[in-house]
DRENDO-1510 file (C-alpha; in Angstrom, 1 decimal, always signed):
<recs>
REC; n; res; u; v; w
REC; 1; MET; +0.0; +0.3; -0.2 .
REC; 2; ASN; +3.0; +2.2; -0.2 .
REC; 3; THR; +1.8; +3.6; -3.7 .
REC; 4; LEU; -1.8; +3.9; -2.9 .
REC; 5; SER; -3.9; +6.3; -0.9 .
REC; 6; ARG; -6.6; +4.8; +1.7 .
REC; 7; ARG; -9.1; +6.5; -0.4 .
REC; 8; SER; -7.7; +4.8; -3.8 .
REC; 9; PHE; -7.7; +1.6; -2.1 .
REC; 10; LEU; -11.2; +1.5; -1.3 .
REC; 11; GLN; -12.1; +2.9; -4.5 .
REC; 12; LEU; -10.3; +0.2; -6.2 .
REC; 13; SER; -11.3; -2.7; -4.0 .
REC; 14; GLY; -14.9; -1.6; -4.3 .
REC; 15; ALA; -14.7; -1.2; -8.3 .
REC; 16; ALA; -13.5; -4.6; -8.4 .
REC; 17; GLY; -16.4; -6.0; -6.8 .
REC; 18; LEU; -14.6; -8.0; -4.7 .
REC; 19; GLY; -13.7; -6.4; -1.7 .
REC; 20; LEU; -10.6; -7.8; -0.7 .
REC; 21; ALA; -11.4; -11.3; -1.4 .
REC; 22; ALA; -8.5; -13.5; -1.6 .
REC; 23; GLY; -9.2; -15.9; -4.5 .
REC; 24; CYS; -10.7; -15.9; -7.9 .
REC; 25; SER; -12.0; -18.0; -10.6 .
REC; 26; SER; -8.9; -18.1; -12.4 .
REC; 27; GLY; -6.8; -18.8; -9.6 .
REC; 28; PRO; -5.9; -22.2; -8.3 .
REC; 29; PRO; -9.1; -24.6; -6.9 .
REC; 30; SER; -10.8; -24.2; -3.4 .
REC; 31; GLY; -8.7; -25.5; -1.0 .
REC; 32; THR; -5.5; -24.6; -1.9 .
REC; 33; ALA; -2.7; -23.4; +0.2 .
REC; 34; THR; -1.8; -20.5; -1.6 .
REC; 35; TRP; +1.2; -17.9; -0.2 .
REC; 36; SER; +3.4; -15.4; -1.7 .
REC; 37; MET; +7.0; -14.4; -0.6 .
REC; 38; TRP; +9.5; -12.0; -2.1 .
REC; 39; SER; +12.3; -13.8; -3.5 .
REC; 40; SER; +15.9; -12.6; -5.7 .
REC; 41; SER; +17.7; -15.3; -5.7 .
REC; 42; ALA; +17.9; -19.4; -6.4 .
REC; 43; ALA; +18.9; -19.9; -2.9 .
REC; 44; GLU; +16.0; -18.1; -1.8 .
REC; 45; LYS; +13.8; -20.0; -4.4 .
REC; 46; LYS; +14.9; -23.2; -3.1 .
REC; 47; VAL; +14.3; -22.3; +0.5 .
REC; 48; TRP; +10.5; -21.2; -0.3 .
REC; 49; GLU; +10.2; -24.5; -2.4 .
REC; 50; ASP; +11.2; -26.2; +0.6 .
REC; 51; PHE; +8.6; -24.4; +2.7 .
REC; 52; GLY; +5.8; -25.4; +0.0 .
REC; 53; THR; +7.0; -29.5; +0.3 .
REC; 54; TYR; +6.5; -29.1; +4.1 .
REC; 55; VAL; +3.3; -27.1; +3.8 .
REC; 56; GLU; +2.0; -30.1; +1.8 .
REC; 57; GLN; +3.3; -33.0; +4.0 .
REC; 58; GLN; +1.8; -31.2; +7.0 .
REC; 59; LEU; -1.3; -30.2; +5.6 .
REC; 60; GLY; -2.2; -32.9; +3.1 .
REC; 61; VAL; -3.2; -30.2; +0.3 .
REC; 62; ARG; -1.6; -28.7; -2.9 .
REC; 63; SER; +1.1; -25.5; -1.8 .
REC; 64; VAL; +1.0; -23.1; -4.5 .
REC; 65; ALA; +3.5; -20.2; -3.6 .
REC; 66; THR; +3.7; -16.9; -5.7 .
REC; 67; LEU; +7.2; -15.6; -6.0 .
REC; 68; THR; +8.6; -12.3; -6.9 .
REC; 69; PRO; +11.4; -10.3; -6.9 .
REC; 70; SER; +11.9; -8.1; -3.8 .
REC; 71; GLY; +11.7; -5.0; -5.2 .
REC; 72; GLY; +8.7; -5.6; -7.3 .
REC; 73; TYR; +6.8; -7.3; -4.2 .
REC; 74; PRO; +5.1; -4.4; -2.5 .
REC; 75; THR; +3.7; -3.0; -5.8 .
REC; 76; LYS; +2.5; -6.8; -6.7 .
REC; 77; LEU; +0.9; -7.5; -3.6 .
REC; 78; ASP; -1.1; -3.8; -3.6 .
REC; 79; LEU; -2.6; -4.8; -7.1 .
REC; 80; GLN; -3.4; -8.0; -5.8 .
REC; 81; LEU; -5.2; -6.9; -2.9 .
REC; 82; VAL; -7.3; -4.6; -4.7 .
REC; 83; SER; -8.1; -6.9; -7.4 .
REC; 84; GLY; -9.1; -9.7; -4.9 .
REC; 85; THR; -6.3; -12.0; -6.2 .
REC; 86; ALA; -4.2; -11.9; -3.1 .
REC; 87; SER; -3.2; -15.4; -1.4 .
REC; 88; LEU; -4.5; -16.6; +1.6 .
REC; 89; VAL; -1.4; -16.0; +3.4 .
REC; 90; THR; +0.8; -12.7; +2.4 .
REC; 91; ALA; +4.6; -12.3; +3.6 .
REC; 92; LEU; +4.9; -8.5; +4.8 .
REC; 93; ASN; +8.2; -6.7; +5.8 .
REC; 94; GLY; +8.3; -5.5; +9.2 .
REC; 95; THR; +8.3; -1.8; +8.1 .
REC; 96; LEU; +5.3; -2.5; +6.4 .
REC; 97; ILE; +2.8; -4.1; +8.7 .
REC; 98; PRO; +1.3; -0.7; +10.2 .
REC; 99; THR; +0.7; +0.4; +6.8 .
REC; 100; TYR; -1.4; -2.6; +5.6 .
REC; 101; ALA; -3.2; -2.9; +9.2 .
REC; 102; ALA; -4.0; +0.7; +9.1 .
REC; 103; ARG; -6.1; +0.4; +5.9 .
REC; 104; GLY; -7.5; -2.4; +6.3 .
REC; 105; ALA; -5.7; -4.8; +4.1 .
REC; 106; HIS; -5.1; -7.4; +6.7 .
REC; 107; ARG; -7.4; -8.8; +9.2 .
REC; 108; PRO; -6.1; -8.9; +13.2 .
REC; 109; LEU; -5.3; -12.3; +14.3 .
REC; 110; ASP; -5.9; -12.2; +18.1 .
REC; 111; ASP; -9.3; -13.7; +17.7 .
REC; 112; LEU; -7.6; -16.7; +16.0 .
REC; 113; ILE; -4.8; -17.0; +18.4 .
REC; 114; ALA; -7.1; -16.8; +21.3 .
REC; 115; ASP; -9.1; -20.0; +19.8 .
REC; 116; ASP; -6.0; -22.0; +19.4 .
REC; 117; PRO; -4.9; -23.8; +22.3 .
REC; 118; ASP; -2.0; -25.4; +20.3 .
REC; 119; PHE; -0.5; -21.9; +19.2 .
REC; 120; ASP; +2.1; -20.5; +21.6 .
REC; 121; ALA; +2.6; -16.7; +21.0 .
REC; 122; ASP; +5.2; -16.7; +23.6 .
REC; 123; ASP; +7.6; -19.1; +21.5 .
REC; 124; PHE; +8.4; -16.2; +19.5 .
REC; 125; TYR; +11.1; -13.5; +20.0 .
REC; 126; ARG; +9.3; -10.1; +22.2 .
REC; 127; THR; +10.5; -8.0; +19.5 .
REC; 128; SER; +9.3; -9.9; +16.7 .
REC; 129; ARG; +5.6; -9.9; +18.2 .
REC; 130; GLN; +6.4; -5.9; +18.3 .
REC; 131; ILE; +7.3; -5.6; +15.0 .
REC; 132; SER; +4.1; -7.6; +14.0 .
REC; 133; SER; +1.6; -5.5; +15.8 .
REC; 134; PHE; -0.3; -2.3; +15.1 .
REC; 135; ASN; -2.5; -0.4; +17.5 .
REC; 136; GLY; -2.4; -2.9; +20.1 .
REC; 137; LYS; -3.4; -5.8; +18.2 .
REC; 138; THR; -1.9; -8.6; +16.4 .
REC; 139; TYR; -1.6; -8.4; +12.3 .
REC; 140; ALA; +0.8; -11.0; +11.3 .
REC; 141; ILE; +3.1; -13.9; +12.9 .
REC; 142; GLY; +7.0; -13.3; +12.4 .
REC; 143; PHE; +9.0; -15.9; +10.4 .
REC; 144; ASP; +12.4; -14.0; +10.9 .
REC; 145; VAL; +13.9; -11.3; +13.0 .
REC; 146; ALA; +17.4; -10.0; +13.9 .
REC; 147; PRO; +19.2; -7.3; +15.7 .
REC; 148; THR; +21.9; -4.9; +14.1 .
REC; 149; VAL; +24.9; -6.2; +14.9 .
REC; 150; MET; +28.7; -5.1; +14.5 .
REC; 151; TYR; +30.9; -7.2; +12.1 .
REC; 152; TYR; +34.7; -6.7; +12.3 .
REC; 153; ASN; +37.9; -7.9; +10.9 .
REC; 154; LYS; +40.0; -9.9; +13.2 .
REC; 155; ASP; +42.8; -10.0; +10.7 .
REC; 156; LEU; +43.3; -6.1; +10.7 .
REC; 157; LEU; +43.0; -6.2; +14.6 .
REC; 158; THR; +45.6; -8.6; +15.2 .
REC; 159; LYS; +47.8; -7.2; +12.4 .
REC; 160; GLN; +48.2; -4.0; +14.3 .
REC; 161; GLY; +48.5; -5.5; +17.8 .
REC; 162; ILE; +45.0; -4.6; +19.1 .
REC; 163; ALA; +42.9; -6.9; +21.3 .
REC; 164; LEU; +39.7; -8.2; +20.2 .
REC; 165; PRO; +36.9; -7.0; +21.5 .
REC; 166; SER; +34.7; -8.9; +24.2 .
REC; 167; ARG; +32.2; -11.2; +22.3 .
REC; 168; THR; +29.5; -10.2; +24.7 .
REC; 169; GLU; +30.1; -6.9; +26.4 .
REC; 170; PRO; +29.6; -3.8; +24.1 .
REC; 171; MET; +32.0; -1.4; +23.8 .
REC; 172; SER; +31.3; +2.3; +24.6 .
REC; 173; TRP; +30.9; +4.8; +22.2 .
REC; 174; ALA; +34.1; +6.5; +23.3 .
REC; 175; THR; +36.0; +3.1; +22.9 .
REC; 176; PHE; +34.5; +2.4; +19.3 .
REC; 177; ARG; +35.5; +5.5; +17.9 .
REC; 178; ASP; +39.1; +5.7; +19.8 .
REC; 179; LEU; +39.3; +2.1; +17.9 .
REC; 180; ALA; +38.2; +3.7; +14.8 .
REC; 181; LYS; +40.6; +6.2; +14.7 .
REC; 182; GLN; +43.4; +3.9; +15.5 .
REC; 183; LEU; +42.8; +1.4; +12.8 .
REC; 184; THR; +42.3; +4.3; +10.1 .
REC; 185; ARG; +45.2; +4.8; +7.9 .
REC; 186; PRO; +43.6; +7.4; +5.0 .
REC; 187; GLY; +44.0; +6.1; +1.5 .
REC; 188; GLU; +45.0; +2.6; +3.0 .
REC; 189; GLN; +42.3; +1.3; +5.5 .
REC; 190; TYR; +39.7; +2.6; +8.0 .
REC; 191; GLY; +38.1; +1.9; +11.0 .
REC; 192; PHE; +34.3; +1.8; +10.1 .
REC; 193; THR; +31.8; +1.7; +7.2 .
REC; 194; CYS; +27.8; +1.8; +7.6 .
REC; 195; SER; +25.2; +3.1; +5.0 .
REC; 196; PRO; +24.4; +6.6; +4.4 .
REC; 197; SER; +20.8; +5.8; +5.7 .
REC; 198; ILE; +18.4; +6.4; +8.5 .
REC; 199; ASP; +17.9; +2.6; +8.6 .
REC; 200; ASP; +21.3; +2.7; +10.0 .
REC; 201; LEU; +21.3; +6.0; +12.0 .
REC; 202; VAL; +18.3; +4.7; +13.6 .
REC; 203; SER; +20.4; +2.3; +15.6 .
REC; 204; TRP; +22.8; +5.0; +17.2 .
REC; 205; ILE; +19.6; +7.0; +17.7 .
REC; 206; TYR; +17.8; +4.1; +19.8 .
REC; 207; CYS; +21.3; +4.0; +21.7 .
REC; 208; ALA; +21.4; +7.1; +22.7 .
REC; 209; GLY; +17.5; +7.2; +24.1 .
REC; 210; GLY; +16.3; +9.3; +21.1 .
REC; 211; ASN; +13.7; +8.0; +18.5 .
REC; 212; VAL; +12.8; +9.6; +14.9 .
REC; 213; MET; +8.7; +10.0; +16.5 .
REC; 214; SER; +7.5; +10.5; +19.5 .
REC; 215; ASP; +6.0; +7.9; +21.4 .
REC; 216; ASP; +2.3; +8.6; +20.3 .
REC; 217; GLY; +4.0; +9.1; +17.0 .
REC; 218; SER; +2.4; +12.6; +16.5 .
REC; 219; ARG; +5.6; +14.5; +15.9 .
REC; 220; SER; +9.1; +14.2; +15.2 .
REC; 221; ILE; +11.6; +14.4; +17.9 .
REC; 222; LEU; +15.0; +14.3; +15.8 .
REC; 223; GLY; +15.9; +17.5; +16.9 .
REC; 224; GLU; +16.0; +16.5; +20.6 .
REC; 225; PRO; +19.2; +16.1; +22.2 .
REC; 226; GLU; +19.4; +12.3; +22.4 .
REC; 227; ALA; +18.9; +12.0; +18.8 .
REC; 228; MET; +21.2; +14.9; +17.8 .
REC; 229; ALA; +23.7; +13.6; +19.8 .
REC; 230; ALA; +23.6; +10.1; +18.0 .
REC; 231; LEU; +23.2; +11.9; +14.5 .
REC; 232; GLN; +26.2; +14.1; +15.4 .
REC; 233; PHE; +28.5; +11.1; +16.7 .
REC; 234; VAL; +28.2; +9.2; +13.5 .
REC; 235; ILE; +28.4; +12.1; +11.2 .
REC; 236; ASP; +31.7; +13.3; +12.9 .
REC; 237; LEU; +32.8; +9.6; +12.4 .
REC; 238; PHE; +32.8; +10.7; +8.6 .
REC; 239; THR; +33.5; +14.1; +8.1 .
REC; 240; LYS; +35.6; +15.2; +11.4 .
REC; 241; ASP; +37.5; +11.8; +12.3 .
REC; 242; LYS; +37.4; +10.6; +8.7 .
REC; 243; VAL; +37.6; +7.0; +9.9 .
REC; 244; THR; +35.1; +5.8; +7.0 .
REC; 245; PRO; +36.1; +5.3; +3.1 .
REC; 246; PRO; +35.4; +8.4; +1.2 .
REC; 247; ILE; +31.6; +8.3; -0.2 .
REC; 248; LYS; +31.9; +8.2; -4.0 .
REC; 249; ASN; +28.0; +8.4; -4.6 .
REC; 250; LEU; +25.6; +8.5; -1.8 .
REC; 251; VAL; +23.0; +6.3; -3.8 .
REC; 252; THR; +25.2; +3.3; -4.7 .
REC; 253; GLU; +27.5; +3.7; -1.3 .
REC; 254; SER; +27.6; -0.1; +0.1 .
REC; 255; SER; +28.8; -0.6; +3.8 .
REC; 256; LEU; +29.0; -4.3; +2.9 .
REC; 257; SER; +31.1; -4.0; -0.4 .
REC; 258; ASN; +33.5; -1.6; +1.6 .
REC; 259; PHE; +34.0; -4.4; +4.4 .
REC; 260; LEU; +34.7; -7.4; +1.8 .
REC; 261; GLN; +37.7; -5.6; +0.4 .
REC; 262; GLY; +39.5; -6.6; +3.8 .
REC; 263; ASN; +40.5; -2.8; +4.6 .
REC; 264; VAL; +37.8; -1.3; +6.8 .
REC; 265; ALA; +37.8; -2.9; +10.5 .
REC; 266; PHE; +34.2; -2.5; +11.5 .
REC; 267; MET; +31.0; -2.6; +9.8 .
REC; 268; GLN; +27.4; -2.2; +11.2 .
REC; 269; ASN; +24.6; -4.1; +9.6 .
REC; 270; GLY; +22.4; -7.2; +10.5 .
REC; 271; PRO; +23.1; -10.9; +10.5 .
REC; 272; TRP; +21.0; -11.4; +7.4 .
REC; 273; GLN; +24.3; -10.2; +5.5 .
REC; 274; VAL; +26.4; -13.5; +7.5 .
REC; 275; VAL; +25.7; -15.6; +4.2 .
REC; 276; ASN; +27.4; -12.6; +2.3 .
REC; 277; VAL; +30.4; -11.8; +4.6 .
REC; 278; ARG; +31.2; -15.6; +4.2 .
REC; 279; LYS; +33.1; -14.7; +1.0 .
REC; 280; ALA; +35.4; -12.4; +2.7 .
REC; 281; LYS; +39.2; -13.3; +2.4 .
REC; 282; PHE; +39.9; -12.7; +5.8 .
REC; 283; ASP; +39.0; -13.7; +9.7 .
REC; 284; TRP; +35.9; -12.1; +10.9 .
REC; 285; ASP; +33.5; -12.2; +13.5 .
REC; 286; ILE; +30.8; -10.5; +15.0 .
REC; 287; ILE; +29.9; -8.6; +18.5 .
REC; 288; PRO; +27.1; -6.5; +20.2 .
REC; 289; PHE; +26.6; -3.1; +18.9 .
REC; 290; PRO; +28.5; -0.2; +20.5 .
REC; 291; ALA; +26.6; +0.8; +24.0 .
REC; 292; GLY; +25.3; +4.8; +24.3 .
REC; 293; ALA; +23.7; +6.2; +26.9 .
REC; 294; ASN; +20.7; +3.8; +26.5 .
REC; 295; GLY; +22.8; +0.9; +26.5 .
REC; 296; SER; +23.3; -1.5; +23.5 .
REC; 297; THR; +19.8; -0.9; +21.8 .
REC; 298; PRO; +20.0; -1.2; +18.4 .
REC; 299; ARG; +17.4; -1.7; +15.5 .
REC; 300; VAL; +15.8; -5.1; +15.6 .
REC; 301; SER; +14.1; -6.1; +12.2 .
REC; 302; GLY; +12.2; -8.6; +11.4 .
REC; 303; SER; +9.4; -10.0; +8.5 .
REC; 304; SER; +6.3; -12.1; +8.8 .
REC; 305; PHE; +3.2; -13.7; +7.3 .
REC; 306; ALA; -0.5; -12.2; +7.1 .
REC; 307; ILE; -3.8; -13.1; +6.2 .
REC; 308; PRO; -6.0; -10.6; +3.8 .
REC; 309; SER; -8.9; -9.3; +5.2 .
REC; 310; GLY; -10.8; -10.4; +2.5 .
REC; 311; VAL; -10.0; -14.2; +3.1 .
REC; 312; ARG; -13.6; -15.3; +3.9 .
REC; 313; GLU; -15.0; -16.8; +7.1 .
REC; 314; GLY; -15.2; -20.5; +7.3 .
REC; 315; ALA; -13.5; -22.9; +5.5 .
REC; 316; GLU; -11.1; -20.6; +3.6 .
REC; 317; LEU; -10.1; -18.5; +7.0 .
REC; 318; ASP; -9.3; -22.1; +8.7 .
REC; 319; LEU; -7.2; -23.2; +6.0 .
REC; 320; ALA; -5.6; -19.8; +5.9 .
REC; 321; TRP; -4.9; -19.8; +9.7 .
REC; 322; LYS; -3.5; -23.6; +9.3 .
REC; 323; LEU; -1.3; -22.5; +6.6 .
REC; 324; LEU; +0.0; -19.6; +8.3 .
REC; 325; LYS; +0.8; -21.8; +11.5 .
REC; 326; THR; +2.5; -23.9; +9.4 .
REC; 327; LEU; +4.8; -21.5; +7.4 .
REC; 328; THR; +5.7; -20.3; +10.8 .
REC; 329; SER; +6.2; -23.4; +13.0 .
REC; 330; THR; +9.6; -25.0; +14.5 .
REC; 331; GLY; +9.9; -27.3; +11.5 .
REC; 332; ALA; +9.4; -24.9; +8.8 .
REC; 333; LEU; +11.8; -22.1; +10.7 .
REC; 334; ASP; +14.3; -25.1; +11.1 .
REC; 335; ILE; +14.5; -25.1; +7.0 .
REC; 336; TYR; +14.9; -21.3; +6.9 .
REC; 337; ALA; +17.7; -21.7; +9.5 .
REC; 338; LYS; +19.6; -24.5; +8.0 .
REC; 339; ALA; +19.5; -22.5; +4.7 .
REC; 340; GLY; +21.3; -19.6; +6.7 .
REC; 341; ARG; +19.1; -16.9; +5.4 .
REC; 342; ASN; +18.4; -15.1; +8.8 .
REC; 343; ASN; +17.6; -15.4; +12.6 .
REC; 344; PRO; +14.1; -17.5; +12.7 .
REC; 345; ALA; +11.4; -15.7; +14.7 .
REC; 346; ARG; +10.6; -18.4; +17.0 .
REC; 347; LEU; +12.8; -19.3; +20.2 .
REC; 348; SER; +12.6; -22.8; +19.7 .
REC; 349; ALA; +13.6; -22.8; +16.0 .
REC; 350; GLY; +17.2; -23.6; +15.3 .
REC; 351; SER; +20.1; -20.9; +14.8 .
REC; 352; ALA; +20.3; -19.6; +11.2 .
REC; 353; PHE; +24.2; -19.5; +11.7 .
REC; 354; ARG; +27.1; -21.6; +11.7 .
REC; 355; PRO; +30.9; -20.7; +12.0 .
REC; 356; PRO; +32.1; -18.3; +10.8 .
REC; 357; PRO; +31.0; -16.3; +12.9 .
REC; 358; ASP; +32.7; -18.1; +15.4 .
REC; 359; ASN; +30.1; -15.8; +18.0 .
REC; 360; LEU; +27.7; -17.4; +16.4 .
REC; 361; GLY; +25.2; -17.5; +19.7 .
REC; 362; ILE; +25.2; -13.7; +20.1 .
REC; 363; VAL; +22.1; -13.0; +17.8 .
REC; 364; GLN; +19.8; -15.3; +19.9 .
REC; 365; ASP; +21.3; -14.2; +23.2 .
REC; 366; ILE; +20.4; -10.7; +22.4 .
REC; 367; LEU; +16.6; -11.3; +21.1 .
REC; 368; ALA; +16.3; -13.4; +24.0 .
REC; 369; GLY; +17.9; -10.3; +26.3 .
REC; 370; LYS; +20.7; -12.4; +27.8 .
REC; 371; VAL; +23.2; -10.1; +26.2 .
REC; 372; ALA; +22.8; -6.5; +25.4 .
REC; 373; GLY; +19.8; -5.6; +23.9 .
REC; 374; GLY; +17.8; -4.4; +21.1 .
REC; 375; HIS; +14.9; -2.1; +19.9 .
REC; 376; ALA; +12.1; -3.2; +17.7 .
REC; 377; PHE; +12.3; -0.8; +14.5 .
REC; 378; ASP; +9.4; +1.6; +15.5 .
REC; 379; VAL; +7.6; +3.1; +12.1 .
REC; 380; THR; +4.6; +5.1; +11.3 .
REC; 381; THR; +1.8; +3.9; +8.6 .
REC; 382; ASN; +3.1; +6.4; +6.0 .
REC; 383; TRP; +7.0; +5.1; +6.7 .
REC; 384; ASN; +7.9; +4.9; +2.9 .
REC; 385; GLN; +7.2; +8.8; +3.0 .
REC; 386; VAL; +9.1; +9.1; +6.1 .
REC; 387; LYS; +12.2; +7.3; +4.8 .
REC; 388; GLN; +12.2; +8.9; +1.3 .
REC; 389; LEU; +11.9; +12.6; +3.2 .
REC; 390; LEU; +15.0; +11.6; +5.3 .
REC; 391; GLY; +16.7; +10.0; +2.4 .
REC; 392; GLN; +16.3; +13.5; +0.3 .
REC; 393; ASP; +18.5; +15.7; +2.9 .
REC; 394; LEU; +20.1; +13.7; +5.7 .
REC; 395; PRO; +22.7; +11.7; +3.4 .
REC; 396; ARG; +24.3; +15.2; +2.4 .
REC; 397; THR; +25.2; +15.4; +6.1 .
REC; 398; PHE; +27.9; +12.7; +5.6 .
REC; 399; LEU; +29.4; +14.8; +2.8 .
REC; 400; GLY; +29.8; +17.5; +5.0 .
REC; 401; GLN; +27.5; +19.5; +2.8 .
REC; 402; VAL; +24.8; +20.4; +5.3 .
REC; 403; PRO; +25.6; +20.8; +9.1 .
REC; 404; VAL; +23.4; +17.9; +11.2 .
REC; 405; ALA; +21.6; +20.5; +12.9 .
REC; 406; GLY; +20.7; +22.7; +10.0 .
REC; 407; ALA; +19.4; +19.7; +8.3 .
REC; 408; VAL; +16.9; +18.6; +11.1 .
REC; 409; ALA; +15.7; +21.7; +11.4 .
REC; 410; ASP; +14.8; +21.7; +7.8 .
REC; 411; LEU; +13.0; +18.2; +7.8 .
REC; 412; THR; +11.2; +18.6; +11.0 .
REC; 413; PRO; +8.3; +20.5; +9.6 .
REC; 414; ARG; +8.1; +18.1; +7.1 .
REC; 415; LEU; +8.4; +15.4; +9.3 .
REC; 416; ASP; +5.6; +17.0; +11.3 .
REC; 417; VAL; +3.5; +17.0; +8.7 .
REC; 418; LEU; +4.0; +13.1; +7.8 .
REC; 419; MET; +3.4; +12.5; +11.4 .
REC; 420; ARG; -0.1; +14.3; +11.7 .
REC; 421; GLN; -0.8; +12.1; +9.0 .
REC; 422; HIS; -0.1; +9.0; +10.5 .
REC; 423; LEU; -1.9; +9.9; +13.8 .
REC; 424; ASP; -4.7; +10.5; +11.8 .
REC; 425; THR; -4.9; +7.5; +10.0 .
REC; 426; THR; -4.3; +5.6; +13.2 .
REC; 427; ARG; -7.4; +7.5; +15.0 .
REC; 428; GLN; -9.3; +6.3; +11.7 .
REC; 429; ALA; -8.2; +2.9; +11.8 .
REC; 430; THR; -9.4; +3.1; +15.8 .
REC; 431; ALA; -12.6; +4.4; +14.8 .
REC; 432; ARG; -13.3; +1.4; +12.3 .
REC; 433; LYS; -11.9; -1.3; +15.1 .
REC; 434; GLY; -9.0; -1.9; +12.6 .
</recs>
């Protein structure tokens, strides 16, 4: 729904004459377990094919998965929801769950959960449950969830005689900055790399005790001291301390590519990059995110499965719920873990990670609250617009073209407009019990 207004969405769905019906006469026959997912590689496709086989074994019905490249998935899902051709179960990135839920595109699941004694909601990590909820209701069930961590090049540190950081105790920001400066030799090697975007900046903001929006989502608080301290700290790493590789292009800048070159000591990223970092020609590992004034509480992201609101009560909804439970079951998520795609959302599922990294247990320990911590990614019902706005001006601060204070002061009035729109959308959803 990132491309459709609520009014347009309702008008189109009405024009389709189908409301938000999940099936159509030209689709798979009734009783087929239909589900949709993004898939952009042969490895991903293999995972979802294995999921399909598992569904058929468990449910005894035919499984039909609609796989779409990740870039085009939201647009295709929008059209399917409007035309009444959406699957019984659809995958959703966590940042889009409030968008779809607020517009009535997907149904709350709380009644199904309450009526099902076999479903154990507590087996899902707390942050996954937060990401899958909107307005006090559960709209999806997670299949993966992971905190931002810090990757580091062990060979670089060892070569310079620097002791390897603690595997479990987050270092302070001051210590991290000193290390990054110590490990930097301009033109040869650098101490740190991250993406010049809000997706990476928000982890520092959370660790400082700040946020993009207020608790009620009514206004931007990027200009408040906590968020400003975090923004200034990261931007100084780029522009003042110069411990990062020079940015050649804000659009194509890749922290992963920088790190894989072997001349960067630390990289901020998610565990989902483990499968790619394994291509590195050097020894590496992961550690908890550096701790700010609020501790080590970086962004936790995740994805989930949901049921479109047009799925009809009765046999169709029964099948959809059984399918959703199967897709997020321990058995299915063990398949996901074995493939090493990302960390499963269930505590009872296996770890997606095997050495390397050596510190493979840190991700689940962080999610379980045993080590450091994490902050569920807070987003609005119009997060794509918020992210687009932040992506227009904020990256220029990484180049030193605009001071942080000036960029935030210019962004705040426009962010506040989007926050008020978000609040109105949430109120409308509450009024219709959505």
